[in-house]
Short mmCIF file of the C-alpha atoms (twelve columns), coordinates in Angstrom:
data_MODEL
# 
_entry.id   MODEL 
# 
loop_
_atom_site.group_PDB 
_atom_site.id 
_atom_site.type_symbol 
_atom_site.label_atom_id 
_atom_site.label_alt_id 
_atom_site.label_comp_id 
_atom_site.label_asym_id 
_atom_site.label_seq_id 
_atom_site.Cartn_x 
_atom_site.Cartn_y 
_atom_site.Cartn_z 
_atom_site.pdbx_PDB_model_num 
ATOM 1   C CA . UNK A 1   12.082  -23.806 -9.469  1 
ATOM 2   C CA . UNK A 2   12.794  -23.119 -5.977  1 
ATOM 3   C CA . UNK A 3   10.000  -24.217 -3.306  1 
ATOM 4   C CA . UNK A 4   7.897   -21.102 -2.512  1 
ATOM 5   C CA . UNK A 5   4.698   -20.335 -0.390  1 
ATOM 6   C CA . UNK A 6   2.040   -18.088 -1.224  1 
ATOM 7   C CA . UNK A 7   -0.394  -16.563 1.298   1 
ATOM 8   C CA . UNK A 8   -3.438  -14.329 0.655   1 
ATOM 9   C CA . UNK A 9   -6.712  -13.246 1.880   1 
ATOM 10  C CA . UNK A 10  -9.033  -16.119 1.745   1 
ATOM 11  C CA . UNK A 11  -12.344 -13.913 0.653   1 
ATOM 12  C CA . UNK A 12  -12.538 -11.006 -2.130  1 
ATOM 13  C CA . UNK A 13  -15.246 -9.294  -2.938  1 
ATOM 14  C CA . UNK A 14  -15.293 -7.196  -5.881  1 
ATOM 15  C CA . UNK A 15  -18.605 -5.016  -6.424  1 
ATOM 16  C CA . UNK A 16  -19.541 -1.816  -7.670  1 
ATOM 17  C CA . UNK A 17  -21.796 -0.425  -4.817  1 
ATOM 18  C CA . UNK A 18  -21.094 -2.937  -2.010  1 
ATOM 19  C CA . UNK A 19  -20.604 -0.047  0.667   1 
ATOM 20  C CA . UNK A 20  -24.496 0.456   0.570   1 
ATOM 21  C CA . UNK A 21  -25.117 -3.207  1.379   1 
ATOM 22  C CA . UNK A 22  -22.314 -3.691  3.489   1 
ATOM 23  C CA . UNK A 23  -24.664 -4.684  6.347   1 
ATOM 24  C CA . UNK A 24  -25.863 -7.423  4.264   1 
ATOM 25  C CA . UNK A 25  -22.807 -8.577  3.157   1 
ATOM 26  C CA . UNK A 26  -21.511 -9.241  6.477   1 
ATOM 27  C CA . UNK A 27  -24.374 -10.225 7.813   1 
ATOM 28  C CA . UNK A 28  -24.051 -13.395 5.565   1 
ATOM 29  C CA . UNK A 29  -20.466 -14.021 7.036   1 
ATOM 30  C CA . UNK A 30  -21.250 -13.341 10.610  1 
ATOM 31  C CA . UNK A 31  -23.563 -13.662 13.367  1 
ATOM 32  C CA . UNK A 32  -21.794 -11.086 15.661  1 
ATOM 33  C CA . UNK A 33  -23.647 -7.408  16.413  1 
ATOM 34  C CA . UNK A 34  -20.922 -5.107  17.776  1 
ATOM 35  C CA . UNK A 35  -18.693 -3.849  14.833  1 
ATOM 36  C CA . UNK A 36  -15.915 -1.168  15.119  1 
ATOM 37  C CA . UNK A 37  -15.496 0.986   11.908  1 
ATOM 38  C CA . UNK A 38  -11.932 1.978   11.725  1 
ATOM 39  C CA . UNK A 39  -11.353 5.359   9.476   1 
ATOM 40  C CA . UNK A 40  -10.080 8.671   9.481   1 
ATOM 41  C CA . UNK A 41  -11.731 12.030  10.549  1 
ATOM 42  C CA . UNK A 42  -12.057 13.158  6.832   1 
ATOM 43  C CA . UNK A 43  -14.353 10.432  5.475   1 
ATOM 44  C CA . UNK A 44  -15.960 10.171  8.567   1 
ATOM 45  C CA . UNK A 45  -17.224 13.704  8.239   1 
ATOM 46  C CA . UNK A 46  -17.547 13.586  4.395   1 
ATOM 47  C CA . UNK A 47  -20.720 11.445  4.305   1 
ATOM 48  C CA . UNK A 48  -18.950 9.118   2.337   1 
ATOM 49  C CA . UNK A 49  -19.598 6.635   4.996   1 
ATOM 50  C CA . UNK A 50  -23.502 7.185   5.256   1 
ATOM 51  C CA . UNK A 51  -24.937 4.794   3.045   1 
ATOM 52  C CA . UNK A 52  -22.688 2.127   4.632   1 
ATOM 53  C CA . UNK A 53  -23.286 2.810   7.980   1 
ATOM 54  C CA . UNK A 54  -27.244 3.026   7.616   1 
ATOM 55  C CA . UNK A 55  -27.075 -0.407  5.568   1 
ATOM 56  C CA . UNK A 56  -25.275 -1.804  8.519   1 
ATOM 57  C CA . UNK A 57  -27.602 -0.368  10.982  1 
ATOM 58  C CA . UNK A 58  -30.643 -1.877  9.039   1 
ATOM 59  C CA . UNK A 59  -28.769 -5.387  9.251   1 
ATOM 60  C CA . UNK A 60  -28.537 -5.358  12.971  1 
ATOM 61  C CA . UNK A 61  -24.917 -4.129  13.258  1 
ATOM 62  C CA . UNK A 62  -24.233 -2.072  16.614  1 
ATOM 63  C CA . UNK A 63  -21.519 0.502   15.257  1 
ATOM 64  C CA . UNK A 64  -18.633 1.835   16.663  1 
ATOM 65  C CA . UNK A 65  -16.689 4.537   14.569  1 
ATOM 66  C CA . UNK A 66  -13.200 5.243   15.318  1 
ATOM 67  C CA . UNK A 67  -12.121 8.063   13.104  1 
ATOM 68  C CA . UNK A 68  -8.925  9.644   15.007  1 
ATOM 69  C CA . UNK A 69  -6.659  7.378   12.365  1 
ATOM 70  C CA . UNK A 70  -3.991  9.798   10.549  1 
ATOM 71  C CA . UNK A 71  -1.389  9.295   7.909   1 
ATOM 72  C CA . UNK A 72  1.354   7.364   8.906   1 
ATOM 73  C CA . UNK A 73  -0.247  6.902   11.976  1 
ATOM 74  C CA . UNK A 74  1.794   6.908   15.542  1 
ATOM 75  C CA . UNK A 75  2.043   4.204   17.833  1 
ATOM 76  C CA . UNK A 76  -0.142  6.250   20.610  1 
ATOM 77  C CA . UNK A 77  -3.004  6.766   18.058  1 
ATOM 78  C CA . UNK A 78  -3.406  3.069   17.564  1 
ATOM 79  C CA . UNK A 79  -3.376  2.637   21.340  1 
ATOM 80  C CA . UNK A 80  -5.926  4.948   21.732  1 
ATOM 81  C CA . UNK A 81  -8.137  3.557   18.956  1 
ATOM 82  C CA . UNK A 82  -7.898  -0.363  20.325  1 
ATOM 83  C CA . UNK A 83  -8.552  1.384   24.189  1 
ATOM 84  C CA . UNK A 84  -12.060 2.660   22.288  1 
ATOM 85  C CA . UNK A 85  -12.433 -0.590  20.487  1 
ATOM 86  C CA . UNK A 86  -12.023 -2.577  23.921  1 
ATOM 87  C CA . UNK A 87  -14.363 -0.667  25.567  1 
ATOM 88  C CA . UNK A 88  -17.011 -0.940  22.993  1 
ATOM 89  C CA . UNK A 89  -16.747 -4.734  23.475  1 
ATOM 90  C CA . UNK A 90  -16.115 -5.123  19.429  1 
ATOM 91  C CA . UNK A 91  -16.324 -8.325  17.851  1 
ATOM 92  C CA . UNK A 92  -15.942 -7.541  14.094  1 
ATOM 93  C CA . UNK A 93  -13.188 -4.788  13.128  1 
ATOM 94  C CA . UNK A 94  -13.421 -3.355  9.541   1 
ATOM 95  C CA . UNK A 95  -10.823 -1.107  8.386   1 
ATOM 96  C CA . UNK A 96  -12.309 1.226   5.594   1 
ATOM 97  C CA . UNK A 97  -10.248 4.100   3.960   1 
ATOM 98  C CA . UNK A 98  -6.827  4.765   3.076   1 
ATOM 99  C CA . UNK A 99  -3.672  2.514   4.253   1 
ATOM 100 C CA . UNK A 100 -3.134  3.911   7.232   1 
ATOM 101 C CA . UNK A 101 -6.812  3.392   8.504   1 
ATOM 102 C CA . UNK A 102 -6.725  -0.551  7.103   1 
ATOM 103 C CA . UNK A 103 -3.201  -0.714  8.883   1 
ATOM 104 C CA . UNK A 104 -4.259  0.163   12.462  1 
ATOM 105 C CA . UNK A 105 -7.626  -1.778  11.493  1 
ATOM 106 C CA . UNK A 106 -5.429  -4.742  11.729  1 
ATOM 107 C CA . UNK A 107 -3.518  -3.855  15.005  1 
ATOM 108 C CA . UNK A 108 -6.834  -3.367  16.382  1 
ATOM 109 C CA . UNK A 109 -8.003  -6.526  15.631  1 
ATOM 110 C CA . UNK A 110 -4.937  -8.392  17.039  1 
ATOM 111 C CA . UNK A 111 -4.711  -5.730  20.411  1 
ATOM 112 C CA . UNK A 112 -8.448  -6.285  21.188  1 
ATOM 113 C CA . UNK A 113 -7.960  -10.002 21.303  1 
ATOM 114 C CA . UNK A 114 -4.597  -10.655 22.839  1 
ATOM 115 C CA . UNK A 115 -2.346  -9.268  26.017  1 
ATOM 116 C CA . UNK A 116 0.471   -8.842  23.642  1 
ATOM 117 C CA . UNK A 117 2.158   -5.122  24.062  1 
ATOM 118 C CA . UNK A 118 1.989   -3.447  20.537  1 
ATOM 119 C CA . UNK A 119 5.794   -2.745  20.857  1 
ATOM 120 C CA . UNK A 120 6.534   -6.645  20.981  1 
ATOM 121 C CA . UNK A 121 4.887   -7.188  17.708  1 
ATOM 122 C CA . UNK A 122 7.505   -4.631  15.345  1 
ATOM 123 C CA . UNK A 123 9.536   -7.162  12.992  1 
ATOM 124 C CA . UNK A 124 8.842   -10.000 11.055  1 
ATOM 125 C CA . UNK A 125 6.513   -12.581 12.558  1 
ATOM 126 C CA . UNK A 126 6.455   -11.118 16.025  1 
ATOM 127 C CA . UNK A 127 2.480   -11.123 16.642  1 
ATOM 128 C CA . UNK A 128 1.851   -14.348 19.087  1 
ATOM 129 C CA . UNK A 129 -1.699  -13.579 20.011  1 
ATOM 130 C CA . UNK A 130 -4.997  -14.184 17.881  1 
ATOM 131 C CA . UNK A 131 -7.126  -11.550 16.588  1 
ATOM 132 C CA . UNK A 132 -10.788 -10.510 16.097  1 
ATOM 133 C CA . UNK A 133 -12.496 -11.111 12.707  1 
ATOM 134 C CA . UNK A 134 -11.083 -8.658  10.252  1 
ATOM 135 C CA . UNK A 135 -12.640 -6.819  7.360   1 
ATOM 136 C CA . UNK A 136 -10.673 -4.415  4.930   1 
ATOM 137 C CA . UNK A 137 -12.295 -1.629  2.347   1 
ATOM 138 C CA . UNK A 138 -10.067 0.572   0.618   1 
ATOM 139 C CA . UNK A 139 -10.662 3.974   -0.100  1 
ATOM 140 C CA . UNK A 140 -8.090  4.527   -2.773  1 
ATOM 141 C CA . UNK A 141 -6.202  2.509   -5.515  1 
ATOM 142 C CA . UNK A 142 -2.903  2.231   -4.001  1 
ATOM 143 C CA . UNK A 143 -1.247  0.493   -1.126  1 
ATOM 144 C CA . UNK A 144 -2.934  -2.711  -1.579  1 
ATOM 145 C CA . UNK A 145 -2.998  -2.986  2.469   1 
ATOM 146 C CA . UNK A 146 -6.361  -4.830  2.094   1 
ATOM 147 C CA . UNK A 147 -4.322  -7.938  1.042   1 
ATOM 148 C CA . UNK A 148 -1.224  -7.736  2.969   1 
ATOM 149 C CA . UNK A 149 -0.288  -9.047  6.255   1 
ATOM 150 C CA . UNK A 150 1.865   -5.777  7.124   1 
ATOM 151 C CA . UNK A 151 1.234   -2.562  9.288   1 
ATOM 152 C CA . UNK A 152 3.331   0.415   9.302   1 
ATOM 153 C CA . UNK A 153 3.945   2.337   12.390  1 
ATOM 154 C CA . UNK A 154 5.595   5.893   13.048  1 
ATOM 155 C CA . UNK A 155 7.369   4.697   16.243  1 
ATOM 156 C CA . UNK A 156 9.003   8.301   17.294  1 
ATOM 157 C CA . UNK A 157 9.568   11.863  15.849  1 
ATOM 158 C CA . UNK A 158 10.797  10.535  12.131  1 
ATOM 159 C CA . UNK A 159 10.940  6.586   12.265  1 
ATOM 160 C CA . UNK A 160 8.602   3.902   11.159  1 
ATOM 161 C CA . UNK A 161 8.546   0.000   12.088  1 
ATOM 162 C CA . UNK A 162 7.059   -2.438  10.539  1 
ATOM 163 C CA . UNK A 163 4.821   -5.453  11.616  1 
ATOM 164 C CA . UNK A 164 4.689   -8.352  9.456   1 
ATOM 165 C CA . UNK A 165 2.669   -11.597 10.006  1 
ATOM 166 C CA . UNK A 166 0.031   -13.854 8.876   1 
ATOM 167 C CA . UNK A 167 -2.134  -13.131 12.120  1 
ATOM 168 C CA . UNK A 168 -2.410  -9.213  10.065  1 
ATOM 169 C CA . UNK A 169 -4.351  -11.014 6.960   1 
ATOM 170 C CA . UNK A 170 -7.869  -9.902  6.846   1 
ATOM 171 C CA . UNK A 171 -10.590 -12.631 6.448   1 
ATOM 172 C CA . UNK A 172 -12.482 -10.444 3.735   1 
ATOM 173 C CA . UNK A 173 -11.338 -7.804  1.562   1 
ATOM 174 C CA . UNK A 174 -14.271 -5.343  -0.018  1 
ATOM 175 C CA . UNK A 175 -13.391 -3.624  -3.155  1 
ATOM 176 C CA . UNK A 176 -15.909 -0.702  -4.091  1 
ATOM 177 C CA . UNK A 177 -14.484 1.309   -6.910  1 
ATOM 178 C CA . UNK A 178 -17.024 4.241   -6.104  1 
ATOM 179 C CA . UNK A 179 -15.782 4.677   -2.741  1 
ATOM 180 C CA . UNK A 180 -12.846 6.018   -5.016  1 
ATOM 181 C CA . UNK A 181 -14.705 8.518   -7.244  1 
ATOM 182 C CA . UNK A 182 -13.952 11.571  -4.885  1 
ATOM 183 C CA . UNK A 183 -10.105 10.742  -4.740  1 
ATOM 184 C CA . UNK A 184 -8.406  13.994  -6.317  1 
ATOM 185 C CA . UNK A 185 -6.083  13.996  -9.410  1 
ATOM 186 C CA . UNK A 186 -2.986  14.421  -7.498  1 
ATOM 187 C CA . UNK A 187 -3.680  11.573  -4.807  1 
ATOM 188 C CA . UNK A 188 -5.052  9.230   -7.592  1 
ATOM 189 C CA . UNK A 189 -1.948  9.575   -8.934  1 
ATOM 190 C CA . UNK A 190 0.415   9.224   -6.093  1 
ATOM 191 C CA . UNK A 191 -1.679  6.190   -4.632  1 
ATOM 192 C CA . UNK A 192 -1.577  4.439   -8.205  1 
ATOM 193 C CA . UNK A 193 2.237   4.874   -8.721  1 
ATOM 194 C CA . UNK A 194 2.897   3.465   -5.331  1 
ATOM 195 C CA . UNK A 195 0.778   0.451   -6.664  1 
ATOM 196 C CA . UNK A 196 2.921   0.345   -9.508  1 
ATOM 197 C CA . UNK A 197 5.902   0.133   -7.936  1 
ATOM 198 C CA . UNK A 198 4.677   -2.501  -5.809  1 
ATOM 199 C CA . UNK A 199 4.372   -4.498  -8.730  1 
ATOM 200 C CA . UNK A 200 7.379   -3.601  -9.897  1 
ATOM 201 C CA . UNK A 201 9.672   -4.511  -6.824  1 
ATOM 202 C CA . UNK A 202 7.950   -7.842  -6.355  1 
ATOM 203 C CA . UNK A 203 8.535   -9.099  -9.944  1 
ATOM 204 C CA . UNK A 204 12.315  -8.044  -9.327  1 
ATOM 205 C CA . UNK A 205 12.644  -8.892  -5.622  1 
ATOM 206 C CA . UNK A 206 15.591  -10.798 -4.360  1 
ATOM 207 C CA . UNK A 207 13.783  -12.812 -1.789  1 
ATOM 208 C CA . UNK A 208 10.958  -14.934 -2.329  1 
ATOM 209 C CA . UNK A 209 9.773   -13.935 -5.772  1 
ATOM 210 C CA . UNK A 210 8.172   -16.688 -7.428  1 
ATOM 211 C CA . UNK A 211 5.716   -17.805 -10.533 1 
ATOM 212 C CA . UNK A 212 2.278   -16.887 -8.841  1 
ATOM 213 C CA . UNK A 213 3.744   -12.973 -7.435  1 
ATOM 214 C CA . UNK A 214 5.195   -12.686 -11.022 1 
ATOM 215 C CA . UNK A 215 1.470   -13.321 -12.624 1 
ATOM 216 C CA . UNK A 216 -0.365  -10.852 -10.531 1 
ATOM 217 C CA . UNK A 217 2.683   -8.172  -10.388 1 
ATOM 218 C CA . UNK A 218 2.399   -8.413  -14.523 1 
ATOM 219 C CA . UNK A 219 -1.168  -7.916  -14.675 1 
ATOM 220 C CA . UNK A 220 -0.925  -5.551  -12.162 1 
ATOM 221 C CA . UNK A 221 1.215   -3.388  -13.571 1 
ATOM 222 C CA . UNK A 222 -1.145  -3.744  -17.409 1 
ATOM 223 C CA . UNK A 223 -4.108  -2.558  -15.646 1 
ATOM 224 C CA . UNK A 224 -2.537  0.395   -13.709 1 
ATOM 225 C CA . UNK A 225 -0.356  1.585   -16.421 1 
ATOM 226 C CA . UNK A 226 -3.441  1.368   -18.907 1 
ATOM 227 C CA . UNK A 227 -5.820  3.273   -16.279 1 
ATOM 228 C CA . UNK A 228 -3.628  5.619   -14.538 1 
ATOM 229 C CA . UNK A 229 -4.128  9.016   -16.623 1 
ATOM 230 C CA . UNK A 230 -7.907  7.949   -17.181 1 
ATOM 231 C CA . UNK A 231 -8.505  7.836   -13.744 1 
ATOM 232 C CA . UNK A 232 -6.640  11.032  -12.923 1 
ATOM 233 C CA . UNK A 233 -8.116  13.339  -15.849 1 
ATOM 234 C CA . UNK A 234 -11.654 11.530  -15.319 1 
ATOM 235 C CA . UNK A 235 -12.146 10.819  -11.837 1 
ATOM 236 C CA . UNK A 236 -15.722 9.677   -12.450 1 
ATOM 237 C CA . UNK A 237 -14.679 7.217   -14.966 1 
ATOM 238 C CA . UNK A 238 -16.365 4.042   -12.839 1 
ATOM 239 C CA . UNK A 239 -14.310 1.462   -15.327 1 
ATOM 240 C CA . UNK A 240 -10.665 3.005   -14.960 1 
ATOM 241 C CA . UNK A 241 -11.343 3.401   -11.127 1 
ATOM 242 C CA . UNK A 242 -12.265 -0.177  -10.861 1 
ATOM 243 C CA . UNK A 243 -9.288  -1.175  -13.045 1 
ATOM 244 C CA . UNK A 244 -7.142  0.770   -10.675 1 
ATOM 245 C CA . UNK A 245 -8.568  -0.614  -7.362  1 
ATOM 246 C CA . UNK A 246 -8.052  -4.486  -8.812  1 
ATOM 247 C CA . UNK A 247 -4.671  -3.433  -10.137 1 
ATOM 248 C CA . UNK A 248 -3.662  -2.437  -6.487  1 
ATOM 249 C CA . UNK A 249 -4.788  -5.296  -5.004  1 
ATOM 250 C CA . UNK A 250 -3.064  -7.451  -7.150  1 
ATOM 251 C CA . UNK A 251 0.315   -5.810  -6.707  1 
ATOM 252 C CA . UNK A 252 -0.650  -6.032  -3.247  1 
ATOM 253 C CA . UNK A 253 -0.656  -9.759  -3.277  1 
ATOM 254 C CA . UNK A 254 2.137   -9.648  -5.300  1 
ATOM 255 C CA . UNK A 255 4.779   -8.019  -2.668  1 
ATOM 256 C CA . UNK A 256 2.915   -9.765  0.179   1 
ATOM 257 C CA . UNK A 257 4.850   -12.611 -1.180  1 
ATOM 258 C CA . UNK A 258 7.517   -11.552 -2.739  1 
ATOM 259 C CA . UNK A 259 8.455   -8.032  -0.768  1 
ATOM 260 C CA . UNK A 260 9.567   -4.675  -1.593  1 
ATOM 261 C CA . UNK A 261 12.630  -3.425  -1.886  1 
ATOM 262 C CA . UNK A 262 15.153  0.166   -2.351  1 
ATOM 263 C CA . UNK A 263 12.404  2.433   -3.559  1 
ATOM 264 C CA . UNK A 264 9.976   1.825   -0.448  1 
ATOM 265 C CA . UNK A 265 13.645  2.061   1.873   1 
ATOM 266 C CA . UNK A 266 14.313  5.053   0.434   1 
ATOM 267 C CA . UNK A 267 10.591  6.580   0.268   1 
ATOM 268 C CA . UNK A 268 10.213  5.981   4.070   1 
ATOM 269 C CA . UNK A 269 12.767  8.786   5.207   1 
ATOM 270 C CA . UNK A 270 10.727  11.327  3.235   1 
ATOM 271 C CA . UNK A 271 7.833   10.208  5.003   1 
ATOM 272 C CA . UNK A 272 9.295   10.376  8.312   1 
ATOM 273 C CA . UNK A 273 11.309  13.573  8.207   1 
ATOM 274 C CA . UNK A 274 9.294   15.673  5.906   1 
ATOM 275 C CA . UNK A 275 6.013   14.239  5.880   1 
ATOM 276 C CA . UNK A 276 5.522   13.310  2.378   1 
ATOM 277 C CA . UNK A 277 2.417   11.359  1.463   1 
ATOM 278 C CA . UNK A 278 3.756   7.284   0.966   1 
ATOM 279 C CA . UNK A 279 2.531   7.295   -2.645  1 
ATOM 280 C CA . UNK A 280 4.269   10.223  -3.766  1 
ATOM 281 C CA . UNK A 281 7.769   9.350   -1.786  1 
ATOM 282 C CA . UNK A 282 7.568   6.258   -3.300  1 
ATOM 283 C CA . UNK A 283 7.034   8.401   -7.156  1 
ATOM 284 C CA . UNK A 284 9.949   10.477  -6.408  1 
ATOM 285 C CA . UNK A 285 12.410  7.996   -5.773  1 
ATOM 286 C CA . UNK A 286 11.190  5.542   -8.464  1 
ATOM 287 C CA . UNK A 287 13.330  6.731   -11.330 1 
ATOM 288 C CA . UNK A 288 16.758  6.809   -9.908  1 
ATOM 289 C CA . UNK A 289 16.194  3.399   -8.138  1 
ATOM 290 C CA . UNK A 290 15.229  1.933   -11.314 1 
ATOM 291 C CA . UNK A 291 18.261  3.378   -12.829 1 
ATOM 292 C CA . UNK A 292 20.416  2.140   -10.233 1 
ATOM 293 C CA . UNK A 293 19.206  -1.315  -10.228 1 
ATOM 294 C CA . UNK A 294 19.310  -1.553  -14.264 1 
ATOM 295 C CA . UNK A 295 22.370  -3.585  -14.347 1 
ATOM 296 C CA . UNK A 296 21.056  -6.461  -11.938 1 
ATOM 297 C CA . UNK A 297 17.319  -6.315  -13.265 1 
ATOM 298 C CA . UNK A 298 18.261  -5.914  -16.878 1 
ATOM 299 C CA . UNK A 299 16.182  -9.267  -17.461 1 
ATOM 300 C CA . UNK A 300 13.195  -8.390  -15.355 1 
ATOM 301 C CA . UNK A 301 12.940  -5.019  -16.650 1 
ATOM 302 C CA . UNK A 302 12.916  -6.346  -20.264 1 
ATOM 303 C CA . UNK A 303 9.918   -8.719  -19.497 1 
ATOM 304 C CA . UNK A 304 8.299   -6.240  -17.700 1 
ATOM 305 C CA . UNK A 305 8.312   -3.820  -21.188 1 
ATOM 306 C CA . UNK A 306 7.258   -6.449  -23.346 1 
ATOM 307 C CA . UNK A 307 4.173   -7.026  -21.219 1 
ATOM 308 C CA . UNK A 308 3.317   -3.384  -19.914 1 
ATOM 309 C CA . UNK A 309 4.875   -1.519  -22.757 1 
ATOM 310 C CA . UNK A 310 4.843   -3.288  -25.720 1 
ATOM 311 C CA . UNK A 311 4.573   -0.432  -28.430 1 
ATOM 312 C CA . UNK A 312 8.077   0.517   -30.135 1 
ATOM 313 C CA . UNK A 313 9.727   -1.817  -27.271 1 
ATOM 314 C CA . UNK A 314 13.523  -2.932  -29.070 1 
ATOM 315 C CA . UNK A 315 13.834  -6.782  -29.249 1 
ATOM 316 C CA . UNK A 316 17.320  -6.879  -27.410 1 
ATOM 317 C CA . UNK A 317 16.839  -6.646  -23.381 1 
ATOM 318 C CA . UNK A 318 19.007  -3.775  -22.567 1 
ATOM 319 C CA . UNK A 319 16.967  -1.721  -24.899 1 
ATOM 320 C CA . UNK A 320 14.022  -2.797  -23.638 1 
ATOM 321 C CA . UNK A 321 15.385  -2.637  -19.932 1 
ATOM 322 C CA . UNK A 322 15.988  1.542   -20.779 1 
ATOM 323 C CA . UNK A 323 12.749  1.305   -22.906 1 
ATOM 324 C CA . UNK A 324 10.705  0.452   -19.361 1 
ATOM 325 C CA . UNK A 325 12.533  2.911   -17.300 1 
ATOM 326 C CA . UNK A 326 11.880  5.724   -19.779 1 
ATOM 327 C CA . UNK A 327 8.085   4.669   -20.266 1 
ATOM 328 C CA . UNK A 328 7.592   4.451   -16.494 1 
ATOM 329 C CA . UNK A 329 9.068   7.920   -16.176 1 
ATOM 330 C CA . UNK A 330 7.121   9.780   -18.753 1 
ATOM 331 C CA . UNK A 331 3.764   7.924   -17.514 1 
ATOM 332 C CA . UNK A 332 4.667   9.398   -13.940 1 
ATOM 333 C CA . UNK A 333 5.465   13.238  -15.600 1 
ATOM 334 C CA . UNK A 334 2.160   12.669  -17.196 1 
ATOM 335 C CA . UNK A 335 0.423   12.825  -14.051 1 
ATOM 336 C CA . UNK A 336 1.831   16.010  -13.125 1 
ATOM 337 C CA . UNK A 337 2.812   15.110  -9.542  1 
ATOM 338 C CA . UNK A 338 5.979   16.473  -8.176  1 
ATOM 339 C CA . UNK A 339 9.127   15.470  -9.730  1 
ATOM 340 C CA . UNK A 340 11.979  16.740  -7.389  1 
ATOM 341 C CA . UNK A 341 12.555  16.434  -3.870  1 
ATOM 342 C CA . UNK A 342 13.004  20.486  -3.543  1 
ATOM 343 C CA . UNK A 343 9.426   20.560  -4.266  1 
ATOM 344 C CA . UNK A 344 8.403   18.866  -1.101  1 
ATOM 345 C CA . UNK A 345 10.502  20.905  1.076   1 
ATOM 346 C CA . UNK A 346 13.837  18.789  0.954   1 
ATOM 347 C CA . UNK A 347 16.779  20.859  1.073   1 
ATOM 348 C CA . UNK A 348 20.283  19.656  -0.187  1 
ATOM 349 C CA . UNK A 349 21.821  19.711  3.404   1 
ATOM 350 C CA . UNK A 350 19.085  17.205  4.214   1 
ATOM 351 C CA . UNK A 351 20.565  14.574  1.630   1 
ATOM 352 C CA . UNK A 352 23.079  13.299  3.739   1 
ATOM 353 C CA . UNK A 353 20.590  12.479  6.745   1 
ATOM 354 C CA . UNK A 354 18.323  10.803  4.174   1 
ATOM 355 C CA . UNK A 355 20.691  8.405   3.222   1 
ATOM 356 C CA . UNK A 356 21.786  7.453   6.689   1 
ATOM 357 C CA . UNK A 357 18.452  6.803   7.505   1 
ATOM 358 C CA . UNK A 358 17.413  4.782   4.338   1 
ATOM 359 C CA . UNK A 359 20.107  2.121   5.127   1 
ATOM 360 C CA . UNK A 360 18.277  1.571   8.426   1 
ATOM 361 C CA . UNK A 361 15.559  -0.189  6.237   1 
ATOM 362 C CA . UNK A 362 17.508  -3.449  6.311   1 
ATOM 363 C CA . UNK A 363 14.251  -5.442  6.274   1 
ATOM 364 C CA . UNK A 364 13.380  -3.977  2.621   1 
ATOM 365 C CA . UNK A 365 17.070  -3.378  1.254   1 
ATOM 366 C CA . UNK A 366 17.630  -7.236  1.543   1 
ATOM 367 C CA . UNK A 367 15.181  -7.651  -1.089  1 
ATOM 368 C CA . UNK A 368 16.926  -5.333  -3.529  1 
ATOM 369 C CA . UNK A 369 18.926  -7.013  -6.703  1 
ATOM 370 C CA . UNK A 370 21.517  -4.551  -6.154  1 
ATOM 371 C CA . UNK A 371 23.325  -4.013  -2.725  1 
ATOM 372 C CA . UNK A 372 22.983  -0.448  -1.480  1 
ATOM 373 C CA . UNK A 373 25.483  1.641   0.379   1 
ATOM 374 C CA . UNK A 374 24.731  4.718   2.082   1 
ATOM 375 C CA . UNK A 375 26.867  6.712   -0.526  1 
ATOM 376 C CA . UNK A 376 24.455  5.342   -3.304  1 
ATOM 377 C CA . UNK A 377 21.319  6.080   -1.314  1 
ATOM 378 C CA . UNK A 378 22.723  9.812   -1.372  1 
ATOM 379 C CA . UNK A 379 23.459  9.639   -4.957  1 
ATOM 380 C CA . UNK A 380 19.859  8.374   -5.741  1 
ATOM 381 C CA . UNK A 381 18.814  11.452  -3.564  1 
ATOM 382 C CA . UNK A 382 20.728  13.649  -5.369  1 
ATOM 383 C CA . UNK A 383 19.784  12.550  -8.627  1 
ATOM 384 C CA . UNK A 384 16.160  13.487  -8.266  1 
ATOM 385 C CA . UNK A 385 16.972  16.695  -5.769  1 
# 
């Protein structure tokens, strides 16, 4: 066995209804009084935060709500949010929402406690300063951002950059399935498939794959595959919602230590150029990337097939691996989300541009079991056009 290091959030609270006693939960951990809540405008205006804000006030928290987060947050939004948090003299930062809100909260926690410019943080291991105490609370079961040390920033009209550092790992992740009940079926499907991609790519990662991440990835896939369709079709089913939320967290822990690869690399340009939601971008390219990687990942796919889709799984590795791809394809198709690039506004003339941009994602492509050329990327996009 190769040497490995596994890092994750030190405290995780999984509790239905935790939002309604959030002030109490935080008071048990912190003596501070000034809390910055980072979220998006929709959640802020939906009333979903009201029970949490009420309980925070009851337990002596002075709350500043920053709700300017948007999907694929640009650096300007992050810098403005950090400015507001500094003006409020924030002592603790809470990211509440989807992956974008949590990603912004991570960076605010650093920017409020350090003089390091955001532009100097991009890349792996470049965050130098300290950060404020950080709590993350997801409202979707997908990104796993509550347990990762990664924040994705839109740095231009069509480009994204990652900040990857253990400094971004939260102090506490709070998982309350009741916060995910209102998520529409299409968003439930896309974020759930995103989480499944995290688990698959962690299990097959060419770098840093280890026994702990493997166990988490397998259990995550079992929970996600077993509950995705129920959560989509019966969104008020709290058992399914809870299993999805915990499954996404386990997948997040897996890929935080055994990083993702080609699916994410090819998904990013779809978000950058066509503003396709991250989960849907992953879902669109998942099948052709799985088929592309099959020659190098047969053993791993066969193992996943036996663990996640045992019914009717063939005995030999080659057939079992194909069974895994087919079952994943059937599951994604059953959710009813878009299946082709043309359905999300991509034209055939865009495929070369997308392929060229995907090849710029070397931070991710180095983790892929099979090398990806620009022509390979073009063929993958073409297969799902």
